LUMFI-386018 format. One record per atom (N, C-alpha, C): z negated, x, y. Coordinates in pm, whole numbers, plus 50000, padded with zeros to 5 digits. Each point is the difference from the previous one (the first is absolute). Layout:
N
ZXY;...
END
This chain:
673
161667886721433;499704986450047;501094990749954;499644988149960;500974990249949;500854995050115;501294999249975;500914995350104;499884985050021;499454992949903;499914985450011;498584995849968;499005002650093;498604997049965;499694985149999;500724992150081;499704985650010;500884991549908;500735006249915;500804992549905;501314994650055;500515005850111;501274995450057;501165004449913;500914990949977;501125002949912;500985009350070;500555009149924;501035008750053;501334992550008;500935005350082;501324993850013;500755000849868;500824990349980;500784999549877;500985011649997;500515002649883;500945011049984;501324996550072;500495009450081;501254997950074;499824992250127;498805000050057;499794992150123;500805005850116;500475012749990;500785005950109;501354993050018;500544994149894;501324993550007;499964985149971;498894994949946;499964986049958;500174990550117;499165001850105;500054990550112;501305001350079;500495012450004;501265002050072;501174992949931;500095001249867;501104993849927;499884984850001;498744995149997;499834985450012;500504995150136;499715007750104;500504996350133;501515000050006;500645010149940;501475000449997;500574988049922;499364997049890;500504989049916;499934986650076;498874997650067;499834987350072;500914999550123;500245011550063;500925000150115;501444997249957;500365004249877;501344996549949;500134985049977;498894993249977;500014985349989;500004993150136;500045008250108;500034995150139;498704993150039;498895003849937;498684995550041;499345011550076;500455002250122;499605012050073;498534999450043;499534988150035;498604998950042;499065003549884;500304995549881;499185003349882;500105014749964;501195005750014;500175014049962;499215009450090;499734995850127;499255008550091;498595002549948;499414990449933;498655002049945;499985011249896;501005000649915;500065010449897;500305013650061;500885000250102;500285012750067;498755005250073;499254990950062;498765004250066;499025006149900;499904993849883;499105005349897;500485013649949;501325001449986;500545012849953;499765011150102;500204997250129;499795010350103;498515003050017;499164989849975;498565002350007;499565009749892;500584998949882;499615008749890;500695013650008;501294999950046;500755012650013;500585000650141;499265004950097;500474999750139;501235008650024;500235009949920;501125009250023;501224996749915;500054987849947;501154996049916;501164996250093;501005008450005;501144997750090;500804987549961;500174998149871;500804988449953;499294986950030;498674999949992;499264987950034;500104996950149;499995010550083;500154997950144;501394994450034;501025005349934;501364994950026;500124985449955;499404996749882;500064986249952;499294990450092;498825004150052;499284991150091;500754998750133;500655010850044;500774999250125;501154990049987;500695000449888;501124990749982;499514985649984;498864998149930;499454986549987;499554994750135;499405008650083;499604995750133;501224996650087;501055007849985;501214997150077;500594986449961;499974996849869;500504987049956;499114988650049;498725002950018;499064989850050;499895000250151;500965006650071;500065000550146;498795007250060;499435009649930;498905008250053;500565014150025;500845001150104;500765012450021;499105011350051;498974996950080;499145010650051;499225006749885;499464991849909;499315005749883;500945007749911;501254995449989;500985007249919;500275013850060;500075000950135;500225013050063;498835009549974;498784994949998;498855008549971;500105006049860;500374991749901;500125005149863;501125010249988;501124997550070;501135009349992;499635013450064;499324999550114;499605012650066;499015007949913;499124992949930;499065006949911;500725006149881;501044992949950;500775005549887;500805012250042;500425000550127;500775011550047;499155012550014;498694998550007;499155012050008;500055008249872;500314993549887;500085007149873;501375006749982;501064993750053;501345005849988;500804995950123;500005008250106;500684996150125;501514999349988;500605006049900;501465000349988;500554989749903;499184990749956;500474989749906;500884990150077;501314999849970;500934991550074;499794985149971;499514996849880;499754985949968;498894994550088;498925007850014;498894995750085;500424999950146;500835009650041;500495000150137;500894987950029;500794995749901;500834988050018;499124987650016;498924999149920;499074988850015;499335000250137;499665012250049;499375000950131;500954995350111;501275004149993;500984995850101;500224984949996;500034994449877;500204985649988;498804992350057;498785004349969;498824993150050;499845001750151;500465011350051;499995001750146;500924989950068;501174997849940;500924989950055;499424986049986;499384997049885;499464986649978;498804997150090;499295010450040;498884998050094;500474999950145;501334998850021;500614998250133;499905012550087;499885011849940;500085012550074;501435005349982;500934994050076;501425002749977;500395014250042;499485004750115;500375013450046;499495010749903;498734998749956;499455009649905;500764999649867;500334987849954;500764998849875;501385006150012;500644998550119;501325005950021;499935015249995;498955005950060;499855014649998;499805004949857;499154993349922;499745004349863;501264999149914;500714988950007;501204998449917;501105009750042;500125002850130;501035009250046;499725014349953;498725004150000;499655013549953;500235001749850;499734989449924;500095001249854;501394996849946;500894994550083;501334996349953;500815011949950;499965011950066;500775011349945;499475004949866;498764997549970;499435005149875;500414991549881;500244987050021;500414991549888;500944989150053;501224999749944;500974989750037;499954988149905;499785002949873;499964989449899;498725001249919;499344989349968;500264986350048;499804998750151;500584989650055;500144998950145;498774993950066;498805004549966;498804994950065;499955004350146;500295012650026;499895005150137;501154995150088;501204999249944;501134994850080;499794985250035;499514992149904;499704986050031;498854998950098;499025009349990;498904999950096;500485002850141;500955009650014;500575002750132;500714987750056;500744993149914;500714988050044;499034989050041;498954997949921;499044989450032;499285002850131;499545012150018;499275003450123;500914999350122;501225005249986;500954999450112;500324985550036;500174991849899;500314985950022;498864993050073;498755002749959;498854993750064;499865004550145;500235012950027;499905005050138;501094993950087;501214999149947;501094993850076;499704985350029;499394993149904;499664985950022;498954998250108;499135009850014;498904998650097;500405004650140;500605012050011;500255005650133;501455004350019;500874997449906;501385004650010;500894989950069;501305002749991;500974991150062;500074986649929;499604999549874;500064987449927;499064989550058;498885004550055;498994990550050;500354994150135;501045005250066;500404994650129;499085004750110;499684991150093;499105002850113;498854990049997;498985002749917;498954989949982;499204997450127;499715010550082;499224997950121;500754991550101;501295001550005;500784991850092;500234986049947;500364999149870;500354987049943;498794991149979;498795005849990;498804992149975;498975001950111;500505003350120;499085002650111;499164987750033;500614988450005;499274987950038;498944996549895;500335001949875;499024996949894;498865010150004;500335012850020;498945010250009;499094997150119;500574996450113;499214996950120;499114987849976;500554990149931;499224987949973;498825003149908;500245007849895;498925003449909;498945008650069;500435009650084;499045008450070;499154991950098;500644990550069;499264991550094;498944991749928;500384994149888;499044991849924;498865008649944;500355012149953;498975008749944;499005004450108;500525003250117;499125004050110;499134988450046;500604988250006;499244988350045;498894996549901;500295000849871;498974996949900;498925010849997;500375012650029;499005010750000;499024998750115;500434994350113;499154998650116;499194987150000;500154991649897;499194987849989;498555003749971;499054992550051;498605002249960;499774995649857;498945005149944;499684996749861;499634985349989;500614993249904;499764985749981;499294998149867;498724996850002;499304997649873;500484987149936;499904999549869;500404988049929;499034988750029;500514988350027;499094988850030;499244995649875;498764996550023;499184995349889;500364985749964;499804996949876;500264986449954;498844991050042;500344989750072;498994990550049;500124987249920;498894995549948;500024987649924;500214988250094;500794991049955;500294988150080;498814990549997;499684995450118;498914990350012;500574986150013;499264990749944;500434986250008;499824994950142;501004992850046;499964994550136;499094987750003;499154999750099;499154988250019;500674990350094;499734987449979;500654989850082;499495000050143;498755004750017;499434999350134;500515010950092;500395011449943;500475011150083;501515000150007;500495003750115;501435001150021;500345014450034;501195003649969;500435013650030;500145002050150;499685011850043;500065003350142;501445003650037;500514994050103;501385002650043;500025012150090;500925009049973;500115012350079;501244998850087;499815001650129;501124999050093;500855012749993;501274999049966;500835012149993;500295005650137;500185013050006;500335006950125;501475003749993;500764995750098;501425002850007;500215012350085;500635010149944;500265012350075;501284998650079;500025005650116;501174999650085;500935011649963;501284997250006;500995010249969;500295008350124;500025013049985;500345008950109;501445004449986;500615002350115;501395004149997;500155014049944;499165009350046;500085013749953;498595005449981;499835008349903;498715006549979;500255013749941;499205009650046;500185013849956;499305002249868;500455009749927;499455003249869;498805009250018;498864994250036;498805007950014;499174999449875;500344990649912;499214998249880;500425010249896;499374998749883;500315009349892;501414998649950;500564987550012;501354998049949;501035007850080;499735002150125;501005006650084;499935015049997;499065005649924;499865014550002;501175007149935;500684993449907;501125006549933;501274999450082;500064991450101;501214999050082;500005010250113;498855004850040;499945008850116;499164993650108;499605008050097;499074995050100;500594989750091;501205002150054;500524991150103;500924989249950;500004996749871;500904989849946;499584986250046;500964991850035;499744986450046;500684990549904;499274989849958;500514990449901;500274986950070;501174994649980;500404987550065;499284988349934;500124988550063;499374987849948;500734995549874;499264995649902;500594995149876;500095010549893;499735012850032;500075010349897;498824999349906;498814996350052;498844997649915;499764985149994;499614995149884;499624986149985;498504998750025;499664992850105;498604997550033;499604986349950;498804998849955;499524987149954;499734991250121;500544988149997;499814990850112;498664992949994;499484997749884;498734992849986;499025009149928;498855002950061;498965008249940;498694992250001;499215002349898;498694993649992;498925010150034;498834995150038;498885008850034;499525007649878;500174993949885;499545006549877;500925011349956;501255000150052;500945010449961;499655013150068;500255010849930;499755013250055;501305006450043;499935008850097;501215006550047;500585009349894;499125006049921;500475009549900;500444993249871;499464988249973;500364993249875;501294992250011;500464997750124;501244992250015;501225008849972;500974994349928;501255007049973;501154990350022;501085005150052;501184991650022;500774998749870;500854989949997;500794997749879;501075010649982;500505005350110;501065009949992;499425014050025;500805010049963;499565013850019;500055003650148;499005007250045;499915003850141;500825012750023;501304998849989;500885011350019;500954996650114;499895006450115;500914997150111;501395005249971;501004994650063;501365005049977;500185013950059;501005007049946;500275013650046;500604999350140;499415007150099;500454998150140;501355006250030;500475009549919;501255007050028;501114994649910;501225003250041;501164995749922;500135008449874;500124993449886;500145006949872;501124993249923;501165006649986;501174993049943;499984998449849;499065006549931;500035000049854;499044989449946;500364994649886;499184990049934;499515005449866;498864995449952;499535004649868;500944995749889;500085008649899;500864996849886;499414989049913;498704997650009;499394989149926;498984993150088;499724987749967;499044992150076;498615002049943;499035000750089;498615001349956;499474986149971;500004996449875;499624986449960;498645000049934;499504988149975;498674998749938;500025003649853;501124998849934;500075003149857;500625013849976;499695009550089;500585013349988;499515007049874;498784997149956;499485006449879;500804995749876;500264987149989;500784995249885;501445005250008;500535000650121;501385004550017;500135014749958;499045008450042;500055014149962;499745001849850;499094992049944;499745000849856;501264996649921;500754990250046;501244996449930;501035011250009;500055007150114;500965010850015;499705011749908;498715003249982;499635011849922;499764996949852;499414988549972;499634996849862;501004990949931;500994995150074;501004990949945;499304987549946;500234996349876;499404987649947;498525001649969;499495012349998;498595002149970;499094995750116;500594997250117;499164995850112;499314986649971;500584992049912;499354987549961;498715002949922;500035010449915;498785003949928;498925005050097;500435006950104;499035004750099;499324988250071;500774990150037;499434988150065;499064992749904;500414999149874;499164993249901;498675007349981;500045013349990;498765007649982;499094999150122;500614999450117;499204998950122;499294986450007;500704989449962;499384986750004;498984998349888;500225006849888;499114998449885;498595005150029;499885009250095;498675005450031;499114989850069;500604990350070;499234990650080;500114985749951;500854997649902;500154986349952;498844996149909;499714987150001;498924994949917;500424998649854;501325000749974;500444998549862;499595011649912;499745011750061;499585011549920;498534999449962;499254991250062;498564998749972;499794989149896;499185003149902;499764990649891;498565001849952;499514991349912;498645002049944;499835013349930;501085005749950;499925013349940;500005010350113;498805003750045;499885008450119;500585013949976;499755005849885;500525013349972;501535000049995;500574989549939;501474999149996;500594998550140;499354991950084;500484998350137;499935013050078;498905007349985;499875012850069;501055009949952;500294999849872;501025009149947;501394996550056;500274986950009;501314995850053;500135004250146;498944997850077;500055003750142;500115015150016;499305007649917;500095014550008;501415004949966;500584994349895;501375003849965;500994996150110;499774988550062;500884995950109;499915009650118;498775004450034;499835009650109;500665013349969;499815004849878;500615012749963;501534999149999;500514989049947;501464998349998;500574999050140;499324992550088;500474998850138;499945013450072;498955007549973;499885013150062;501105009449953;500324999849870;501055008749946;501374996350056;500294987050009;501294995650052;500135003450147;498934997950077;500045003250142;500185015050022;499315008149917;500155014550013;501435004349968;500604994049898;501385003249966;500964995850112;499744988950063;500834995750111;499915009850117;498805004850028;499845009650110;500705013149969;499985004349874;500735012149963;501504998350022;500524988649958;501424997350020;500354999150148;499084994450079;500254998950144;499965013650067;499185009249946;499975013450056;501315007449975;500584998049881;501265006749969;501184994050078;500024987150017;501064993450078;499344990150095;499735004050124;499294991150094;500774987150024;499264990550056;500594986850020;501105000450106;499825008550103;501045000950103;501285006049943;499875008749898;501205005449934;500754989049925;499244991349933;500644989149925;500744990650095;499354996550112;500634990750095;501225006550065;499915013050031;501155006750060;501175000749903;499715002849872;501075000549901;500624986249978;499174989650005;500554986449987;500934996850116;499555003550122;500854997550116;501285008349993;499875012749959;501175008649988;500954994949892;499424995749886;500844994849891;500674987050040;499264991650073;500624987450044;501125002750099;499835010450085;501085003350093;501245005049928;499815009149904;501145004849922;500594988949914;499134991149952;500504988749921;500864990950085;499584997850124;500814991750090;501355006550027;499985013250016;501285006950022;500914998749879;499435001749879;500814998249880;500484985649985;499144990550035;500414986049991;501124996850099;499945006150119;501084997950096;501315005949951;499925011949939;501225005949943;500554991449887;499104995049914;500454991349892;500584987150054;499414994850108;500524987750060;501395002250059;500205011450064;501335003050056;501035001349887;499605006549890;500925001449886;500354986349940;498994991549982;500264986649946;500884991850095;499775001450130;500854992850095;501455004549992;500215013049986;501385005049990;500684995049872;499265000349889;500584995149874;500304985150009;499074992450056;500204985650014;501194996950089;500135007550109;501114997650093;501345003249934;500045010849919;501255003349932;500414988949903;499044995049921;500334989449905;500424987250072;499324996850109;500384988050076;501375001650065;500325012250046;501315002350062;501134998849898;499725004149875;501034998649896;500344985249978;498964991649989;500244985749983;500654993950123;499605004750119;500604994650122;501475003750010;500385012149960;501415003950001;500824991649903;499414997049883;500694991149906;500194986150060;498974995350068;500084986850063;501094999650106;500085010450081;501035000450105;501395001149939;500135007749890;501315001249935;500464986649943;499094992649937;500364986749947;500344990450113;499315001150111;500304991250114;501365002950059;500355012850011;501305003550056;501144996449905;499765000349869;501034996549902;500034985049969;499204991950071;499964985549983;499604996049858;499075007649939;499514996849866;498624993450014;500024987050014;498764992950032;499025000149883;500494997949877;499104999449885;499285013349979;500745011050004;499375013149985;499075003150117;500384995350119;499165002450117;498664992749987;500014987949946;498754992649981;499105006849897;500605005449894;499205007149900;499365012550059;500765007850076;499445012150062;498954996350104;500224989150073;499024995550100;498674996249934;500074993549883;498764996649929;499275012649954;500755009949952;499365012649959;499325006850118;500695000450112;499415006350118;498804992250052;500064986749990;498874991850044;498795002449911;500205000549869;498905002949908;499435014050026;500885009550028;499545013750025;499155000650127;500444993150104;499234999950126;498654993049982;499984989249921;498744992949979;499015008149916;500525008549912;499115007849914;499385012050071;500545003850115;499485011750072;499124995350116;498835006350019;499154996450114;500585005050132;499464994650106;500485003650133;499725014750031;498965005649939;499645013950027;501055009649944;500564996749882;501015008749939;501404996850053;500244987650036;501324996050049;499844993650137;499885008250106;499774994150134;501214992450054;501225003149952;501224993150048;500344987949914;498994994049939;500264988749912;500644988350075;499524997050119;500534988750076;501475002250037;500375012450025;501405003050033;500914997149882;499575004149881;500814997349880;500094985049973;498884992950014;500024985649975;500904992850101;499975004450125;500884993950100;501465002549967;500305012149954;501395003149964;500454991949879;499104997649906;500344991649883;500374986050045;499204994250088;500274986350048;501314999350078;500285010250079;501255000150077;501205000349907;499935008649898;501145001249909;500184987149918;498924993849954;500134987649923;500564988950087;499514999050123;500484989650090;501495001550028;500425012250030;501415002150029;500864999349874;499405003549883;500764999149876;500374985749966;499054990650011;500334985849978;500934994750109;499845005250121;500854995350110;501455004549981;500215012049947;501365005149980;500724993349883;499284992249919;500694992449895;500954989650058;499704995450119;500804989450064;501175006550074;500975004549924;501155006850058;501244996749917;501165002350059;501284998049932;500735013249985;500655001549886;500845011649977;501444996050029;500535005350108;501354995950042;501085005249907;499655009549914;500985005149905;500184990749880;499064990649981;500104990649889;500924988450038;500574994049896;500864988350020;499134987750024;500654988950034;499274987950038;499154994649884;500585000049877;499254994549887;498795008749964;500125013150016;498885008849971;498874998150101;500364997550126;498974997350101;499264987049968;500764989849959;499364987449962;499105001949877;500465007749906;499215002449880;498685007050034;500075009450094;498785006950043;499024990350065;500514990750077;499124990050064;499414990649895;500834996449899;499474991549892;498815006849929;500145013049975;498925007349933;498755000450087;500165002150129;498845000350089;499314986450008;500754989249982;499414986550001;499444995949864;500225008149896;499594996149866;500944989949938;501254999650046;500994990449952;500695005749876;500184992249891;500645005449878;501475002850023;500425012149968;501405003950020;500725002149868;499295000849888;500645001949870;499084994649892;500534999249877;499234994749890;498975010149954;498814995149969;498965008749947;500335003949857;499585011749955;500265003749860;499204991249905;500454999249877;499354991449901;498645005749962;499244991749927;498635004149966;499975011549901;501025001349917;500035010849903;500845011850047;500205001150132;500825010850053;499255013249992;500755010649968;499415013249996;499665004950140;500784995850097;499765004450138;498674994750051;499654987849959;498774994150049;498765006749941;500155007049888;498865007049941;499605012250084;500985006150062;499735011950082;499864995850145;498834994850033;499754995350137;499625011850088;499984997150128;499545009950097;498495001449990;499425008750081;498565002249999;499304986750032;499084996349912;499324987250016;499035000850117;500054990050086;499124999350115;499124987649986;498725002249993;499044989149987;499784993850138;500594988250020;499904993750132;498584995550030;499264995449899;498624995650025;499135011850046;500235011349936;499235011850039;500355004450141;501284999450035;500405003650136;499454990250102;499934987349964;499434990050092;498525002950024;499265003349894;498585003450018;499845012450087;500895009849981;499925012250079;500214997250148;501034992150032;500284997450142;499014990150061;499394991649920;498914991950053;498815008650040;499725010149919;498925009450035;500375007950125;501245004450009;500425007350120;499994991050123;500294987249980;499974990750113;498614998650057;498984999849911;498624999150049;499575012750072;500615011449966;499635012650063;500935004050114;501004991750030;500985003550103;499354999950138;500425009550083;499445001350133;501044997850109;501205005249981;501044999050103;500914988149972;500774996650102;500934988849988;501135003349903;500415012649998;501075004249910;499584998649854;498765003549968;499504998749863;499924985349959;499594991350090;499944985749967;501394994649969;500985003650082;501374995249975;500535005049865;499705012649968;500465005549872;499374992649883;498704997550007;499314993049890;500524985849985;500184992750111;500524986449992;501424999849944;500835009650041;501385000549951;500045002649849;499205009649952;500015003149858;499414988649917;498974993450051;499444988549928;501024988849990;500754997750106;501044989749996;501105003949901;500375012749998;501085004449911;499604998849853;498755003949966;499564999349861;499784985549955;499504991550088;499884985849963;501364993649981;500995004550077;501364994949981;500555004449864;499705012349957;500445004449868;499364991849888;498784995350024;499314991649901;500344985250016;500934996850093;500484986450026;498884990750049;499075005950076;498994992050070;500434998850145;500914990550022;500684999250129;499074995850114;499024991549970;499124995450108;499175011650056;499375007749909;499215011450046;500885010650066;501185002049947;500915009850061;500364995950142;500244986950022;500304995350135;498825001650095;498794997649949;498805001450085;499855014550045;500145009549909;499845014150038;501145004750091;501204994649982;501105003750090;499734995350142;499484987950013;499684995050136;498835007650061;499055004549914;498915008450050;500565013250055;500985005649929;500635012450045;500724997850133;500674988650013;500674996950127;498994998550113;498884993649970;498964998050101;499425013350048;499775009549908;499485013050040;501055008350073;501284998349962;501055008150064;500314995550141;499644987850037;500274994950136;498895003350098;498935007049954;498935003650092;500435011850086;499085004350088;500345010550096;500365013049930;499245003349895;500255012449928;500944998149882;500644988449992;500874997249886;501325007450007;500794998449894;501285006849989;501064989649965;501134999950070;501064990149968;500635002449864;499935012449948;500575002449867;499284991849894;498644999350008;499274991749905;500364985250018;500304995950122;500414986050024;501304997049925;500965009250011;501284998149930;499795000149849;499185009349949;499775000949856;499354987249947;499024994750072;499334987749956;500954988150006;500884999450103;500964988950008;500995000549884;500435011949959;500925000949888;499324996049869;498695002649988;499274995049883;499954984850001;499784994150116;499994985450009;501374994249965;501075006650042;501354995449964;500185000249849;499555010749937;500135000949854;499154989349931;498794997350052;499164989449942;500684986550010;500604997150116;500674987150018;501244998849912;500735011149981;501174999649911;499554997249857;498875006149958;499514997649865;499584985549981;499524993750106;499574986049992;501114990250041;501225005250023;501174991850035;499824993050135;499315006650093;499814994650134;500985007050093;501224994450008;501055006550078;499714999050150;499484989050046;499774998350143;498905009550050;498915001349922;498945009150042;500495014550000;500815003649901;500555013549997;500905002550121;500794989850040;500875001450116;499185002050129;498904992550013;499185001350120;499325013750007;499555005149886;499405013450000;501025010650037;501244998649953;501045009650036;500354999250148;499984988150056;500274998750143;498915006950083;498744998649957;498925007050070;500165015149989;500435004749883;500225014349983;501155004850088;501014991950020;501115003850088;499525001650144;499074991350044;499465001550135;499245013150017;499235004149898;499295012850008;500995011649998;501104998749923;501015010549996;500675001650137;500204989250073;500565001050135;499055007450093;498694997549984;499035007150084;499965014949966;500155003149872;499995014049958;501345007050026;501064992250028;501345005250024;500505008249880;499754994449881;500435006349876;501234992649951;501175005650022;501264993249966;500194998749850;499635010549925;500154999649855;499134989049939;498754998650048;499134989449952;500564986350036;500574998950120;500564987050042;501184996149912;500865009449968;501134997049912;499514995949861;498995006949951;499464996649868;499414985949999;499284996350102;499414986650006;501074989250012;501075002750076;501104990350010;500684998249864;500155011049927;500584999049866;499084992049906;498675001850016;499054992349920;500114985150032;500214996650126;500184985950038;501254994249933;501065007749995;501224995249933;499744997549852;499255009149934;499714998449857;499144987749976;499014997850086;499124988449984;500784987050017;500994999950090;500804988050020;500854996749878;500425010049926;500904997749886;499274997549868;498705002049996;499264998249876;499844985149971;500254996149874;499804986249955;499005000349884;498804996250030;498945001149899;500094989149895;500234987450040;499934988849906;501095000749895;501235003350040;501105000549905;499895012249908;499525010650055;499975012349921;498964999449889;498854994950030;498915000249904;499884987149921;500944991050012;499964987749923;501014999949888;499944990049912;500974999449888;501394995250042;500124995050125;501324995050041;501005011250009;499565011350050;500915011250013;500485004949864;499134999249901;500405004149865;501064990449943;499794987250025;500984990449950;501355001950068;499985002650132;501255002450071;500705012349944;499215010149970;500585012449947;500624997749863;499344992249916;500554997149867;501284991850010;500024990250093;501214991950015;501175008350049;499745009350089;501075008750049;500535008749887;499095004849918;500435008449888;500804991949898;499624987449976;500774991549908;501384996650055;500044998350134;501304996550059;500985011649996;499505011949983;500875011749995;500665001649863;499514992949895;500595000949868;501384993150000;500975005849931;501394995150006;500234988249904;499455000549879;500274989649901;498734992249972;500204988349935;498864991549967;499145006349892;500675007149905;499255006349893;499035010650055;500495007850099;499135010250060;498864993550078;500284988650063;498954992950073;498914995349905;500464994349880;498994995449904;499175011749945;500645011149971;499255011549948;499025005450105;500455000350127;499105005250104;498854990450027;500274986949992;498924990350017;499015001149885;500515002349877;499135002249886;499125012550020;500595010550057;499245012350027;498904997550103;500284992350102;498994997050103;498854991949942;500354990449905;498944992349937;499135009049911;500605009749932;499235009449920;499075008450089;500485003950117;499175007550094;498844991550050;500254987250023;498934991250048;498964997549893;500435000749871;499044997849892;499075011849979;500355011850048;499155011849985;498794999050093;498875006749965;498845000350093;500375006950131;499254996750102;500315005450133;499875015150004;499055005749919;499815014550001;501135007449931;500784992949915;501105006349926;501364995150047;500034992850108;501244993650044;500715008450105;501295001049991;500825006850099;500564989550095;499525000050124;500434989950096;501335003850060;500674990150055;501305002350062;499875004350145;498774999350054;499775004250138;499135012549998;500525011650044;499185012249999;498794998650094;498875004749952;498804999750080;499234987149995;500444990049922;499334987049992;499454998449859;498754996549990;499354997949871;499434986049997;500424992049905;499564986149989;498824999049905;499164990250026;498844997249916;500304988249909;499425000249881;500204989049905;499084988450035;500554988050006;499184988050017;500044991949871;499354988549997;499924992049877;501374994549960;500784996650100;501324994349969;500885010349929;499945012550047;500815010549938;499485003449861;498684999549982;499455002949867;500484989549899;500034987350038;500474989449909;501485001349971;500785003750103;501455001549978;500305011549905;499125010149998;500205011249910;499804996049855;499234989149972;499774995349864;501254993349941;500884995050086;501164992449953;501145009449960;501004994449933;501145007849953;500905003450117;500555012049996;500915004350106;501454996749965;500264994749875;501364996349960;500264985850050;501144997650074;500264986450051;500274990249887;499374988250009;500204989549900;499065000649885;499305010849975;499075001349888;498585001750055;499424989250038;498655000650054;499015000049884;499065009550001;499015000649894;498684994650051;499204996449909;498744993850036;499045010350058;499074994550074;498955008750053;499175005749885;499625012750014;499275006849893;498674993249972;499344995050102;498714993249980;500174987249920;501114992850025;500254987749924;500325003149854;500755011049979;500345003849863;498745003849922;499105007850066;498765003949934;499164987849966;499994990050088;499224987949975;500564992149882;501334999649991;500644992849890;499715006749866;500035013450000;499735007349876;498564997949955;499074999750097;498604998149965;499754986049944;500754989950049;499824986449949;500624998149862;501035007849966;500714998349871;499485009649895;498715002850005;499435009449904;499934993349860;500525006849897;499954995049862;501194991449957;500954997150092;501144991449965;500955007149904;500235012650018;500925007649914;499505000549856;498715000649976;499455000649865;500224986749926;499844988750069;500214986949936;501464998249963;500925004650087;501424999049968;500345008349876;499365011449986;500245008449883;499494993449872;498894993250005;499474993049882;500934988849958;500484992150098;500924989049968;501305005149939;500485011250044;501255005449946;499865003449853;498885005749959;499815003749860;499734987749914;499324990050056;499724988149920;501294992449975;
END
């Protein structure tokens, strides 16, 4: 008999391996869904092909079809039960199908038979890890920590299960309202509130027979209509009474309305956005278009994609439950807080050590009476305290208070006398404190003047202390800011502003929380301002006021210093010293000291040569006095310094030469003719 009576074509040559190899090739391209069709065809033609069964099992596992993969693996094991490769695939698929205990048993039995490659050892680790996440110490106490949430969910589930069946309402076409008919008014029925009512209804069955619910635990509708049904009415809030017993534990997470999105974000990370998009795409009108087949294909793909993502999320949740994640977060946050506290303590100790180093330098400079160095260290410590927050440097206010105390007393201790010095040295020290010139300044081309001290930008310091003044809180800080602003404006020779800030400092120092040291410091600044402006009477009155404060403070050294300052102010002569009369007197005295007339003439000639030089290059006869050139001196410099030989002004000579242009050439022509 013919094997092919109806003309059916026989299978192509090599059909036993063709479909299987095509399936392997397509699975290597990661098109697992397409490869399953070829594997199905291969197994249909050769049901006992072990390699085709293994290939389809692995493709199904990649496509998240773990149950089907286990069926293929078990069928492949019937041909060779001792094949370790197939046994490794079976253990892996058992774990992926969330049978952790069974997978642990399989991997543990096969681990002694093969150590490398580490399929079985990794399988033991994965299964043990999943079991620990679900019921081990890692998961914490889920029944205790989530008792309220579990009770709430159970109550709602029971309440919804006991509801009667609610058919979907039919769509009623709207009728047009006629003008002659009016709507019928329904009188609402107001229910009375009862103080207590027993749980005899279906809602109270989960609490127990004799449970009593207080007033306000259930929300009752105050207004009901006759058309409303008792079963169709629902309250806005969940009908869950509070737990009647004391329960000290709180849930690790809140049961919120967006719990699905929150859990999707925890398990899928950024892919949860794709899950939301696929879910909305199934119901959105944007997926529907005139191309009906294309729209159906899009919706079908969206459903399949959403189903695959949701299934993957559930698998991940089975391996690491949500209560395990929340417990680990709480545990990690607790250990993180402990580490942060240790780090905070370490930072506080380091900060305190650095601040103490600067504070010790500040105290050393204060004890050695080094005011300039003390101010520099105080600025460093102030910047350091401002750069550190209160959390890292809790003793910041103590350091700032100590800085202000040392600066206040440092300026106050400047007003003292050294009894070991002679009388002239004491006067010289007072002259320096008043800004009074005690010696001649070096010349403009002096080498000493090139090597100046550290440059201090007074404008920048003024801006800094103006900012600190706006942020000042205590009376001591205000006095310090006003004092420094007055001092820097005095250095810039802005005497009016310096006087205003000094009086502001005095005004703040005389308040209840003020300090007399700042009062003395501000008064000494005013004395210096008045000396610079040649106001001897105002300086004397300020010193007298300072003497009265010194009597109240009973500071004998300060009183002696102020009395010495009064003596210096009485002896100062501003008009004669800074005018040209004193220079003329000095020159006449020097001329009178010459013995012969010839020496007098030579010395007078030398003085005239000195007067002819510019003021910047002139050596004056009075140390510390610098004269300015005026128009009269500039004209005198144009004339001859030799007596009896007066030369013409240079401008007149130039004018004469310009008018006599060409005269020399005519004289030369006449000479030759």
